[in-house]
Backbone as XML, in Angstrom:
<?xml version="1.0"?>
<chain id="A" units="angstrom">
  <residue number="1" name="MET">
    <atom name="N" x="54.158" y="74.790" z="95.718"/>
    <atom name="CA" x="54.373" y="73.390" z="95.377"/>
    <atom name="C" x="52.582" y="73.261" z="95.833"/>
  </residue>
  <residue number="2" name="ASN">
    <atom name="N" x="52.378" y="73.644" z="97.056"/>
    <atom name="CA" x="50.770" y="73.467" z="97.642"/>
    <atom name="C" x="49.894" y="73.699" z="96.215"/>
  </residue>
  <residue number="3" name="ARG">
    <atom name="N" x="49.920" y="74.854" z="95.503"/>
    <atom name="CA" x="48.941" y="74.886" z="94.425"/>
    <atom name="C" x="48.887" y="73.820" z="93.310"/>
  </residue>
  <residue number="4" name="ARG">
    <atom name="N" x="50.280" y="73.525" z="93.085"/>
    <atom name="CA" x="50.266" y="72.221" z="92.127"/>
    <atom name="C" x="49.285" y="71.167" z="92.864"/>
  </residue>
  <residue number="5" name="LEU">
    <atom name="N" x="49.807" y="70.554" z="94.047"/>
    <atom name="CA" x="49.007" y="69.469" z="94.553"/>
    <atom name="C" x="47.469" y="69.811" z="95.105"/>
  </residue>
  <residue number="6" name="SER">
    <atom name="N" x="47.078" y="70.694" z="95.109"/>
    <atom name="CA" x="45.431" y="71.057" z="95.556"/>
    <atom name="C" x="44.585" y="70.501" z="94.751"/>
  </residue>
  <residue number="7" name="TRP">
    <atom name="N" x="44.686" y="70.204" z="93.489"/>
    <atom name="CA" x="43.936" y="69.778" z="93.164"/>
    <atom name="C" x="43.753" y="68.260" z="92.927"/>
  </residue>
  <residue number="8" name="LEU">
    <atom name="N" x="45.203" y="67.578" z="93.743"/>
    <atom name="CA" x="45.031" y="66.394" z="94.044"/>
    <atom name="C" x="44.375" y="65.741" z="94.826"/>
  </residue>
  <residue number="9" name="LEU">
    <atom name="N" x="43.962" y="66.449" z="96.180"/>
    <atom name="CA" x="43.088" y="66.435" z="97.310"/>
    <atom name="C" x="41.587" y="65.680" z="96.402"/>
  </residue>
  <residue number="10" name="PRO">
    <atom name="N" x="40.731" y="66.497" z="96.128"/>
    <atom name="CA" x="39.515" y="66.283" z="95.389"/>
    <atom name="C" x="39.486" y="64.593" z="94.849"/>
  </residue>
  <residue number="11" name="LEU">
    <atom name="N" x="40.479" y="65.056" z="93.943"/>
    <atom name="CA" x="40.299" y="63.664" z="93.260"/>
    <atom name="C" x="40.749" y="62.378" z="93.642"/>
  </residue>
  <residue number="12" name="LEU">
    <atom name="N" x="41.674" y="62.419" z="94.882"/>
    <atom name="CA" x="41.791" y="61.544" z="95.729"/>
    <atom name="C" x="40.583" y="61.374" z="96.487"/>
  </residue>
  <residue number="13" name="LEU">
    <atom name="N" x="39.727" y="62.054" z="96.936"/>
    <atom name="CA" x="38.573" y="61.705" z="97.778"/>
    <atom name="C" x="37.257" y="61.188" z="97.033"/>
  </residue>
  <residue number="14" name="ALA">
    <atom name="N" x="37.610" y="61.319" z="95.565"/>
    <atom name="CA" x="36.356" y="61.108" z="94.909"/>
    <atom name="C" x="36.935" y="59.602" z="94.172"/>
  </residue>
  <residue number="15" name="LEU">
    <atom name="N" x="37.764" y="59.071" z="94.078"/>
    <atom name="CA" x="37.868" y="57.452" z="93.692"/>
    <atom name="C" x="37.152" y="56.239" z="94.505"/>
  </residue>
  <residue number="16" name="PRO">
    <atom name="N" x="37.067" y="56.328" z="95.813"/>
    <atom name="CA" x="36.279" y="55.343" z="96.571"/>
    <atom name="C" x="34.636" y="55.540" z="95.643"/>
  </residue>
  <residue number="17" name="ALA">
    <atom name="N" x="34.140" y="56.590" z="95.320"/>
    <atom name="CA" x="32.986" y="56.501" z="94.705"/>
    <atom name="C" x="33.042" y="56.536" z="93.379"/>
  </residue>
  <residue number="18" name="LEU">
    <atom name="N" x="33.733" y="56.330" z="92.368"/>
    <atom name="CA" x="34.245" y="55.684" z="91.525"/>
    <atom name="C" x="34.231" y="54.424" z="91.425"/>
  </residue>
  <residue number="19" name="ALA">
    <atom name="N" x="34.774" y="53.784" z="92.215"/>
    <atom name="CA" x="35.013" y="52.394" z="91.776"/>
    <atom name="C" x="34.040" y="51.606" z="91.993"/>
  </residue>
  <residue number="20" name="GLN">
    <atom name="N" x="33.796" y="50.461" z="91.022"/>
    <atom name="CA" x="33.098" y="49.442" z="90.994"/>
    <atom name="C" x="33.240" y="48.563" z="92.206"/>
  </residue>
  <residue number="21" name="LYS">
    <atom name="N" x="31.972" y="47.902" z="92.406"/>
    <atom name="CA" x="31.679" y="46.618" z="93.451"/>
    <atom name="C" x="32.070" y="45.685" z="92.761"/>
  </residue>
  <residue number="22" name="LEU">
    <atom name="N" x="33.008" y="44.685" z="93.483"/>
    <atom name="CA" x="33.312" y="43.106" z="93.054"/>
    <atom name="C" x="31.916" y="42.415" z="93.248"/>
  </residue>
  <residue number="23" name="ALA">
    <atom name="N" x="32.222" y="41.194" z="92.255"/>
    <atom name="CA" x="30.752" y="40.422" z="92.428"/>
    <atom name="C" x="31.729" y="39.160" z="93.360"/>
  </residue>
  <residue number="24" name="ASP">
    <atom name="N" x="30.837" y="38.631" z="94.339"/>
    <atom name="CA" x="31.488" y="37.692" z="95.111"/>
    <atom name="C" x="31.415" y="36.067" z="94.072"/>
  </residue>
  <residue number="25" name="PRO">
    <atom name="N" x="32.537" y="35.894" z="93.783"/>
    <atom name="CA" x="32.389" y="34.472" z="93.069"/>
    <atom name="C" x="31.829" y="33.438" z="93.627"/>
  </residue>
  <residue number="26" name="THR">
    <atom name="N" x="31.695" y="33.392" z="94.988"/>
    <atom name="CA" x="30.726" y="32.321" z="95.855"/>
    <atom name="C" x="29.667" y="32.391" z="96.108"/>
  </residue>
  <residue number="27" name="ARG">
    <atom name="N" x="29.002" y="33.258" z="95.456"/>
    <atom name="CA" x="27.578" y="33.798" z="95.489"/>
    <atom name="C" x="26.942" y="32.919" z="94.573"/>
  </residue>
  <residue number="28" name="PRO">
    <atom name="N" x="25.588" y="32.111" z="95.045"/>
    <atom name="CA" x="24.835" y="31.416" z="94.133"/>
    <atom name="C" x="24.386" y="32.228" z="92.665"/>
  </residue>
  <residue number="29" name="PRO">
    <atom name="N" x="23.857" y="31.615" z="91.928"/>
    <atom name="CA" x="23.559" y="32.530" z="91.302"/>
    <atom name="C" x="21.841" y="33.215" z="91.119"/>
  </residue>
  <residue number="30" name="ALA">
    <atom name="N" x="21.824" y="34.235" z="91.119"/>
    <atom name="CA" x="20.831" y="35.048" z="90.675"/>
    <atom name="C" x="19.203" y="34.275" z="90.924"/>
  </residue>
  <residue number="31" name="VAL">
    <atom name="N" x="19.516" y="33.208" z="89.716"/>
    <atom name="CA" x="18.010" y="32.379" z="89.394"/>
    <atom name="C" x="18.063" y="31.919" z="90.632"/>
  </residue>
  <residue number="32" name="MET">
    <atom name="N" x="18.968" y="31.092" z="91.265"/>
    <atom name="CA" x="18.729" y="30.151" z="92.721"/>
    <atom name="C" x="18.330" y="31.144" z="93.956"/>
  </residue>
  <residue number="33" name="ALA">
    <atom name="N" x="18.509" y="32.252" z="94.231"/>
    <atom name="CA" x="18.336" y="33.084" z="95.026"/>
    <atom name="C" x="16.836" y="33.228" z="94.569"/>
  </residue>
  <residue number="34" name="ALA">
    <atom name="N" x="15.967" y="33.851" z="93.145"/>
    <atom name="CA" x="15.180" y="34.129" z="92.963"/>
    <atom name="C" x="14.233" y="33.052" z="93.608"/>
  </residue>
  <residue number="35" name="ALA">
    <atom name="N" x="14.465" y="31.859" z="92.968"/>
    <atom name="CA" x="13.574" y="30.324" z="93.578"/>
    <atom name="C" x="13.399" y="30.414" z="94.992"/>
  </residue>
  <residue number="36" name="GLU">
    <atom name="N" x="14.437" y="30.749" z="95.539"/>
    <atom name="CA" x="14.568" y="30.456" z="96.820"/>
    <atom name="C" x="13.491" y="31.268" z="97.623"/>
  </residue>
  <residue number="37" name="SER">
    <atom name="N" x="13.555" y="32.853" z="97.298"/>
    <atom name="CA" x="12.664" y="34.339" z="97.788"/>
    <atom name="C" x="11.519" y="33.354" z="97.482"/>
  </residue>
  <residue number="38" name="GLU">
    <atom name="N" x="11.054" y="33.154" z="96.301"/>
    <atom name="CA" x="9.812" y="32.476" z="95.793"/>
    <atom name="C" x="9.194" y="31.628" z="96.597"/>
  </residue>
  <residue number="39" name="ALA">
    <atom name="N" x="10.344" y="30.739" z="97.247"/>
    <atom name="CA" x="9.543" y="29.303" z="98.061"/>
    <atom name="C" x="9.405" y="30.105" z="99.554"/>
  </residue>
  <residue number="40" name="ALA">
    <atom name="N" x="10.127" y="31.148" z="99.644"/>
    <atom name="CA" x="9.933" y="31.475" z="100.910"/>
    <atom name="C" x="8.548" y="32.663" z="101.149"/>
  </residue>
  <residue number="41" name="ALA">
    <atom name="N" x="7.828" y="32.974" z="100.119"/>
    <atom name="CA" x="7.495" y="33.885" z="99.807"/>
    <atom name="C" x="6.046" y="33.055" z="99.922"/>
  </residue>
  <residue number="42" name="ASP">
    <atom name="N" x="6.015" y="31.850" z="99.063"/>
    <atom name="CA" x="4.659" y="30.977" z="99.333"/>
    <atom name="C" x="4.882" y="30.338" z="100.368"/>
  </residue>
  <residue number="43" name="GLY">
    <atom name="N" x="5.170" y="30.645" z="101.728"/>
    <atom name="CA" x="5.309" y="29.898" z="102.872"/>
    <atom name="C" x="5.500" y="28.693" z="102.345"/>
  </residue>
  <residue number="44" name="ALA">
    <atom name="N" x="6.733" y="28.052" z="102.215"/>
    <atom name="CA" x="7.092" y="26.961" z="101.640"/>
    <atom name="C" x="8.058" y="26.443" z="102.518"/>
  </residue>
  <residue number="45" name="VAL">
    <atom name="N" x="8.458" y="25.368" z="103.451"/>
    <atom name="CA" x="9.345" y="25.163" z="104.674"/>
    <atom name="C" x="10.129" y="24.000" z="103.855"/>
  </residue>
  <residue number="46" name="ALA">
    <atom name="N" x="11.490" y="23.872" z="104.430"/>
    <atom name="CA" x="12.274" y="23.125" z="103.906"/>
    <atom name="C" x="11.945" y="21.624" z="104.216"/>
  </residue>
  <residue number="47" name="ALA">
    <atom name="N" x="12.135" y="20.408" z="103.218"/>
    <atom name="CA" x="11.700" y="19.354" z="103.768"/>
    <atom name="C" x="12.343" y="18.378" z="105.215"/>
  </residue>
  <residue number="48" name="GLY">
    <atom name="N" x="13.143" y="18.592" z="104.645"/>
    <atom name="CA" x="14.356" y="18.104" z="105.995"/>
    <atom name="C" x="16.080" y="18.607" z="105.876"/>
  </residue>
  <residue number="49" name="PRO">
    <atom name="N" x="16.457" y="18.209" z="105.865"/>
    <atom name="CA" x="18.014" y="18.237" z="105.947"/>
    <atom name="C" x="18.493" y="18.453" z="104.641"/>
  </residue>
  <residue number="50" name="ARG">
    <atom name="N" x="19.633" y="19.342" z="104.192"/>
    <atom name="CA" x="19.841" y="19.083" z="102.871"/>
    <atom name="C" x="21.010" y="19.296" z="103.027"/>
  </residue>
  <residue number="51" name="LEU">
    <atom name="N" x="22.088" y="17.769" z="102.244"/>
    <atom name="CA" x="22.880" y="18.215" z="101.727"/>
    <atom name="C" x="23.683" y="18.901" z="100.825"/>
  </residue>
  <residue number="52" name="GLN">
    <atom name="N" x="25.138" y="19.548" z="101.412"/>
    <atom name="CA" x="25.755" y="20.267" z="100.157"/>
    <atom name="C" x="27.209" y="19.889" z="100.007"/>
  </residue>
  <residue number="53" name="SER">
    <atom name="N" x="27.646" y="19.072" z="100.727"/>
    <atom name="CA" x="29.279" y="18.609" z="100.309"/>
    <atom name="C" x="29.366" y="16.893" z="101.165"/>
  </residue>
  <residue number="54" name="ILE">
    <atom name="N" x="30.224" y="16.658" z="100.250"/>
    <atom name="CA" x="30.836" y="15.320" z="100.747"/>
    <atom name="C" x="32.294" y="15.316" z="100.401"/>
  </residue>
  <residue number="55" name="LEU">
    <atom name="N" x="32.877" y="14.900" z="101.465"/>
    <atom name="CA" x="34.811" y="15.143" z="101.526"/>
    <atom name="C" x="34.718" y="13.428" z="101.739"/>
  </residue>
  <residue number="56" name="ILE">
    <atom name="N" x="35.813" y="13.361" z="101.070"/>
    <atom name="CA" x="36.352" y="11.830" z="100.815"/>
    <atom name="C" x="37.640" y="11.692" z="100.837"/>
  </residue>
  <residue number="57" name="GLY">
    <atom name="N" x="38.323" y="11.305" z="102.263"/>
    <atom name="CA" x="39.561" y="11.465" z="101.741"/>
    <atom name="C" x="40.574" y="10.619" z="100.441"/>
  </residue>
  <residue number="58" name="ARG">
    <atom name="N" x="41.797" y="10.847" z="100.337"/>
    <atom name="CA" x="42.322" y="10.118" z="99.220"/>
    <atom name="C" x="42.749" y="8.807" z="99.249"/>
  </residue>
  <residue number="59" name="ALA">
    <atom name="N" x="43.322" y="8.711" z="100.840"/>
    <atom name="CA" x="43.947" y="7.446" z="101.201"/>
    <atom name="C" x="42.733" y="6.189" z="101.353"/>
  </residue>
  <residue number="60" name="PRO">
    <atom name="N" x="42.784" y="5.114" z="100.878"/>
    <atom name="CA" x="42.258" y="3.976" z="101.085"/>
    <atom name="C" x="41.795" y="3.733" z="102.732"/>
  </residue>
  <residue number="61" name="GLY">
    <atom name="N" x="40.246" y="3.936" z="102.406"/>
    <atom name="CA" x="39.749" y="3.916" z="103.977"/>
    <atom name="C" x="39.863" y="5.059" z="104.698"/>
  </residue>
  <residue number="62" name="GLY">
    <atom name="N" x="40.386" y="6.260" z="103.910"/>
    <atom name="CA" x="40.675" y="7.592" z="104.013"/>
    <atom name="C" x="39.249" y="8.059" z="104.783"/>
  </residue>
  <residue number="63" name="ARG">
    <atom name="N" x="39.202" y="9.091" z="106.058"/>
    <atom name="CA" x="38.012" y="9.461" z="106.475"/>
    <atom name="C" x="37.082" y="10.164" z="105.732"/>
  </residue>
  <residue number="64" name="ARG">
    <atom name="N" x="35.772" y="10.142" z="105.716"/>
    <atom name="CA" x="34.537" y="10.950" z="104.731"/>
    <atom name="C" x="33.831" y="12.079" z="105.988"/>
  </residue>
  <residue number="65" name="LEU">
    <atom name="N" x="33.591" y="12.903" z="105.362"/>
    <atom name="CA" x="32.771" y="13.731" z="106.269"/>
    <atom name="C" x="31.898" y="14.492" z="104.898"/>
  </residue>
  <residue number="66" name="ALA">
    <atom name="N" x="30.659" y="14.608" z="105.784"/>
    <atom name="CA" x="29.366" y="15.328" z="105.026"/>
    <atom name="C" x="29.448" y="16.725" z="105.520"/>
  </residue>
  <residue number="67" name="VAL">
    <atom name="N" x="28.741" y="17.537" z="104.590"/>
    <atom name="CA" x="28.171" y="18.844" z="105.662"/>
    <atom name="C" x="26.445" y="18.695" z="104.988"/>
  </residue>
  <residue number="68" name="ILE">
    <atom name="N" x="26.092" y="18.852" z="105.983"/>
    <atom name="CA" x="24.612" y="18.610" z="106.079"/>
    <atom name="C" x="24.003" y="19.840" z="106.794"/>
  </residue>
  <residue number="69" name="ASP">
    <atom name="N" x="23.171" y="20.861" z="106.163"/>
    <atom name="CA" x="22.873" y="22.294" z="106.633"/>
    <atom name="C" x="23.527" y="23.273" z="107.079"/>
  </residue>
  <residue number="70" name="GLY">
    <atom name="N" x="25.074" y="22.939" z="106.205"/>
    <atom name="CA" x="26.128" y="24.014" z="107.090"/>
    <atom name="C" x="26.923" y="23.328" z="107.873"/>
  </residue>
  <residue number="71" name="ALA">
    <atom name="N" x="26.720" y="22.462" z="108.422"/>
    <atom name="CA" x="27.623" y="21.911" z="109.867"/>
    <atom name="C" x="28.534" y="20.825" z="108.925"/>
  </residue>
  <residue number="72" name="THR">
    <atom name="N" x="29.355" y="20.190" z="109.428"/>
    <atom name="CA" x="30.094" y="19.146" z="109.047"/>
    <atom name="C" x="30.513" y="18.234" z="109.898"/>
  </residue>
  <residue number="73" name="VAL">
    <atom name="N" x="29.760" y="16.595" z="109.554"/>
    <atom name="CA" x="29.540" y="15.778" z="110.594"/>
    <atom name="C" x="29.998" y="14.397" z="109.929"/>
  </residue>
  <residue number="74" name="ARG">
    <atom name="N" x="30.431" y="13.907" z="111.343"/>
    <atom name="CA" x="30.921" y="12.415" z="110.548"/>
    <atom name="C" x="30.252" y="11.349" z="110.548"/>
  </residue>
  <residue number="75" name="THR">
    <atom name="N" x="30.511" y="9.970" z="110.333"/>
    <atom name="CA" x="29.552" y="8.630" z="110.101"/>
    <atom name="C" x="29.213" y="8.661" z="111.973"/>
  </residue>
  <residue number="76" name="GLY">
    <atom name="N" x="27.907" y="8.367" z="112.164"/>
    <atom name="CA" x="27.561" y="8.283" z="113.725"/>
    <atom name="C" x="27.255" y="9.701" z="114.369"/>
  </residue>
  <residue number="77" name="ALA">
    <atom name="N" x="27.507" y="10.862" z="113.749"/>
    <atom name="CA" x="27.198" y="11.912" z="114.614"/>
    <atom name="C" x="25.775" y="12.115" z="114.142"/>
  </residue>
  <residue number="78" name="LYS">
    <atom name="N" x="25.676" y="13.068" z="115.344"/>
    <atom name="CA" x="23.374" y="13.199" z="115.172"/>
    <atom name="C" x="23.856" y="14.432" z="114.236"/>
  </residue>
  <residue number="79" name="VAL">
    <atom name="N" x="22.625" y="14.498" z="113.387"/>
    <atom name="CA" x="21.935" y="15.749" z="112.372"/>
    <atom name="C" x="20.483" y="15.752" z="112.837"/>
  </residue>
  <residue number="80" name="GLY">
    <atom name="N" x="20.419" y="17.018" z="113.985"/>
    <atom name="CA" x="19.219" y="16.884" z="114.195"/>
    <atom name="C" x="18.974" y="15.591" z="115.203"/>
  </residue>
  <residue number="81" name="ASP">
    <atom name="N" x="17.367" y="15.248" z="114.959"/>
    <atom name="CA" x="17.242" y="14.223" z="115.714"/>
    <atom name="C" x="17.423" y="12.641" z="115.069"/>
  </residue>
  <residue number="82" name="ALA">
    <atom name="N" x="18.465" y="12.654" z="113.766"/>
    <atom name="CA" x="18.675" y="11.363" z="113.102"/>
    <atom name="C" x="20.099" y="11.530" z="113.126"/>
  </residue>
  <residue number="83" name="VAL">
    <atom name="N" x="21.127" y="10.211" z="113.017"/>
    <atom name="CA" x="22.240" y="9.650" z="113.252"/>
    <atom name="C" x="22.788" y="9.167" z="111.695"/>
  </residue>
  <residue number="84" name="LEU">
    <atom name="N" x="23.882" y="10.069" z="111.183"/>
    <atom name="CA" x="24.199" y="9.609" z="109.829"/>
    <atom name="C" x="24.954" y="8.417" z="109.868"/>
  </residue>
  <residue number="85" name="GLU">
    <atom name="N" x="24.025" y="7.595" z="109.149"/>
    <atom name="CA" x="24.928" y="6.005" z="108.878"/>
    <atom name="C" x="25.920" y="5.672" z="107.899"/>
  </residue>
  <residue number="86" name="ARG">
    <atom name="N" x="25.683" y="6.299" z="106.976"/>
    <atom name="CA" x="26.732" y="6.206" z="106.026"/>
    <atom name="C" x="26.992" y="7.423" z="105.140"/>
  </residue>
  <residue number="87" name="ILE">
    <atom name="N" x="28.173" y="7.624" z="104.321"/>
    <atom name="CA" x="28.353" y="8.171" z="103.948"/>
    <atom name="C" x="29.097" y="7.973" z="102.356"/>
  </residue>
  <residue number="88" name="ASN">
    <atom name="N" x="28.100" y="7.750" z="101.069"/>
    <atom name="CA" x="28.477" y="7.768" z="99.919"/>
    <atom name="C" x="29.558" y="8.231" z="99.180"/>
  </residue>
  <residue number="89" name="ASP">
    <atom name="N" x="29.515" y="8.219" z="97.945"/>
    <atom name="CA" x="30.581" y="9.035" z="96.697"/>
    <atom name="C" x="29.186" y="10.189" z="96.926"/>
  </residue>
  <residue number="90" name="ASN">
    <atom name="N" x="27.976" y="10.220" z="96.275"/>
    <atom name="CA" x="26.997" y="11.050" z="95.964"/>
    <atom name="C" x="25.837" y="11.093" z="97.587"/>
  </residue>
  <residue number="91" name="THR">
    <atom name="N" x="26.016" y="10.405" z="98.232"/>
    <atom name="CA" x="24.595" y="10.054" z="98.969"/>
    <atom name="C" x="25.057" y="10.140" z="100.599"/>
  </residue>
  <residue number="92" name="VAL">
    <atom name="N" x="24.034" y="10.292" z="101.409"/>
    <atom name="CA" x="24.517" y="10.187" z="102.750"/>
    <atom name="C" x="23.036" y="9.032" z="103.105"/>
  </residue>
  <residue number="93" name="VAL">
    <atom name="N" x="23.227" y="8.541" z="104.120"/>
    <atom name="CA" x="21.745" y="7.476" z="104.676"/>
    <atom name="C" x="21.863" y="8.274" z="106.195"/>
  </residue>
  <residue number="94" name="LEU">
    <atom name="N" x="20.803" y="9.067" z="106.832"/>
    <atom name="CA" x="20.266" y="9.226" z="107.892"/>
    <atom name="C" x="19.677" y="8.423" z="108.315"/>
  </residue>
  <residue number="95" name="ARG">
    <atom name="N" x="19.703" y="7.972" z="109.681"/>
    <atom name="CA" x="18.677" y="6.813" z="110.852"/>
    <atom name="C" x="17.686" y="7.604" z="111.178"/>
  </residue>
  <residue number="96" name="ARG">
    <atom name="N" x="16.675" y="7.645" z="111.580"/>
    <atom name="CA" x="15.612" y="8.123" z="112.703"/>
    <atom name="C" x="14.892" y="6.829" z="112.959"/>
  </residue>
  <residue number="97" name="GLY">
    <atom name="N" x="15.618" y="6.735" z="113.975"/>
    <atom name="CA" x="14.816" y="5.150" z="115.095"/>
    <atom name="C" x="15.207" y="4.114" z="113.712"/>
  </residue>
  <residue number="98" name="LYS">
    <atom name="N" x="13.969" y="3.691" z="113.421"/>
    <atom name="CA" x="13.963" y="2.226" z="112.182"/>
    <atom name="C" x="13.799" y="2.937" z="110.591"/>
  </residue>
  <residue number="99" name="HIS">
    <atom name="N" x="13.855" y="3.948" z="110.781"/>
    <atom name="CA" x="13.254" y="4.930" z="109.105"/>
    <atom name="C" x="14.640" y="5.416" z="109.226"/>
  </residue>
  <residue number="100" name="LEU">
    <atom name="N" x="14.942" y="5.390" z="107.519"/>
    <atom name="CA" x="15.807" y="5.538" z="106.699"/>
    <atom name="C" x="15.835" y="6.434" z="105.685"/>
  </residue>
  <residue number="101" name="GLU">
    <atom name="N" x="16.742" y="7.747" z="105.947"/>
    <atom name="CA" x="16.388" y="8.568" z="104.459"/>
    <atom name="C" x="17.678" y="8.968" z="103.671"/>
  </residue>
  <residue number="102" name="THR">
    <atom name="N" x="17.650" y="9.159" z="102.637"/>
    <atom name="CA" x="18.756" y="8.915" z="101.764"/>
    <atom name="C" x="18.872" y="10.347" z="101.170"/>
  </residue>
  <residue number="103" name="LEU">
    <atom name="N" x="19.893" y="11.035" z="101.323"/>
    <atom name="CA" x="20.216" y="12.441" z="100.757"/>
    <atom name="C" x="20.839" y="12.702" z="99.720"/>
  </residue>
  <residue number="104" name="THR">
    <atom name="N" x="20.859" y="13.010" z="98.758"/>
    <atom name="CA" x="21.584" y="12.872" z="97.381"/>
    <atom name="C" x="22.019" y="14.357" z="97.289"/>
  </residue>
  <residue number="105" name="LEU">
    <atom name="N" x="23.738" y="14.379" z="96.844"/>
    <atom name="CA" x="24.411" y="15.516" z="96.634"/>
    <atom name="C" x="23.497" y="16.314" z="95.346"/>
  </residue>
  <residue number="106" name="PHE">
    <atom name="N" x="23.278" y="15.745" z="94.334"/>
    <atom name="CA" x="22.982" y="16.243" z="93.335"/>
    <atom name="C" x="21.499" y="15.462" z="92.959"/>
  </residue>
  <residue number="107" name="PRO">
    <atom name="N" x="20.534" y="16.314" z="93.709"/>
    <atom name="CA" x="19.352" y="15.511" z="93.432"/>
    <atom name="C" x="18.875" y="15.811" z="92.157"/>
  </residue>
  <residue number="108" name="LYS">
    <atom name="N" x="17.402" y="15.496" z="91.889"/>
    <atom name="CA" x="16.901" y="15.380" z="89.985"/>
    <atom name="C" x="16.152" y="16.675" z="90.129"/>
  </residue>
  <residue number="109" name="PRO">
    <atom name="N" x="16.262" y="17.250" z="89.332"/>
    <atom name="CA" x="14.910" y="18.455" z="89.266"/>
    <atom name="C" x="13.591" y="17.727" z="89.561"/>
  </residue>
  <residue number="110" name="ALA">
    <atom name="N" x="12.749" y="18.362" z="89.691"/>
    <atom name="CA" x="11.343" y="17.832" z="90.234"/>
    <atom name="C" x="10.760" y="17.533" z="88.961"/>
  </residue>
  <residue number="111" name="HIS">
    <atom name="N" x="10.883" y="18.227" z="87.962"/>
    <atom name="CA" x="10.437" y="17.502" z="86.670"/>
    <atom name="C" x="10.781" y="16.469" z="86.178"/>
  </residue>
  <residue number="112" name="GLU">
    <atom name="N" x="11.774" y="16.175" z="86.075"/>
    <atom name="CA" x="12.433" y="14.996" z="86.032"/>
    <atom name="C" x="12.394" y="13.645" z="86.928"/>
  </residue>
  <residue number="113" name="ALA">
    <atom name="N" x="12.313" y="13.939" z="88.139"/>
    <atom name="CA" x="11.596" y="12.869" z="89.228"/>
    <atom name="C" x="10.262" y="12.814" z="89.004"/>
  </residue>
  <residue number="114" name="ALA">
    <atom name="N" x="9.150" y="13.565" z="88.301"/>
    <atom name="CA" x="8.218" y="12.961" z="88.208"/>
    <atom name="C" x="7.628" y="12.298" z="87.426"/>
  </residue>
  <residue number="115" name="ASP">
    <atom name="N" x="8.609" y="12.389" z="85.991"/>
    <atom name="CA" x="8.417" y="11.141" z="85.230"/>
    <atom name="C" x="9.151" y="9.918" z="85.162"/>
  </residue>
  <residue number="116" name="PRO">
    <atom name="N" x="8.558" y="9.155" z="85.325"/>
    <atom name="CA" x="8.511" y="7.590" z="85.554"/>
    <atom name="C" x="9.555" y="7.179" z="85.025"/>
  </residue>
  <residue number="117" name="THR">
    <atom name="N" x="9.445" y="7.432" z="83.499"/>
    <atom name="CA" x="10.295" y="6.985" z="82.431"/>
    <atom name="C" x="11.149" y="7.267" z="82.312"/>
  </residue>
  <residue number="118" name="GLY">
    <atom name="N" x="11.873" y="8.562" z="82.939"/>
    <atom name="CA" x="13.191" y="9.133" z="82.449"/>
    <atom name="C" x="13.693" y="9.804" z="81.485"/>
  </residue>
  <residue number="119" name="LYS">
    <atom name="N" x="12.365" y="10.143" z="80.579"/>
    <atom name="CA" x="12.507" y="10.578" z="79.205"/>
    <atom name="C" x="11.751" y="12.138" z="79.537"/>
  </residue>
  <residue number="120" name="ASN">
    <atom name="N" x="12.598" y="13.154" z="79.018"/>
    <atom name="CA" x="12.371" y="14.520" z="79.231"/>
    <atom name="C" x="11.220" y="14.945" z="77.866"/>
  </residue>
  <residue number="121" name="LYS">
    <atom name="N" x="10.267" y="15.484" z="78.082"/>
    <atom name="CA" x="9.353" y="16.067" z="77.417"/>
    <atom name="C" x="9.799" y="16.665" z="75.784"/>
  </residue>
</chain>
């Protein structure tokens, strides 16, 4: 019986080497990673905090949370040297002293933002 199973051991040891690596479904597309690495190579730094998500409770008057630079914050909480003033459906407003800054969840691409007519070429 040992002879019959002797071929099984090398086969079982080889299986992990033959297994395919699974792709992470939450990983950003390669195009985004390439753009970020190019920006880092050019010496570009982030212009400021980045809004990543907005969470709004279903109930009327439900709580509102924003994810900014990986941190979950509520209205009135500190974000770096600013205070989260308002959370809207697609934007949040930060206050730095008298200065207000609006972060947009889905900002327009640079080529659209540069065209004041809003028309694409």
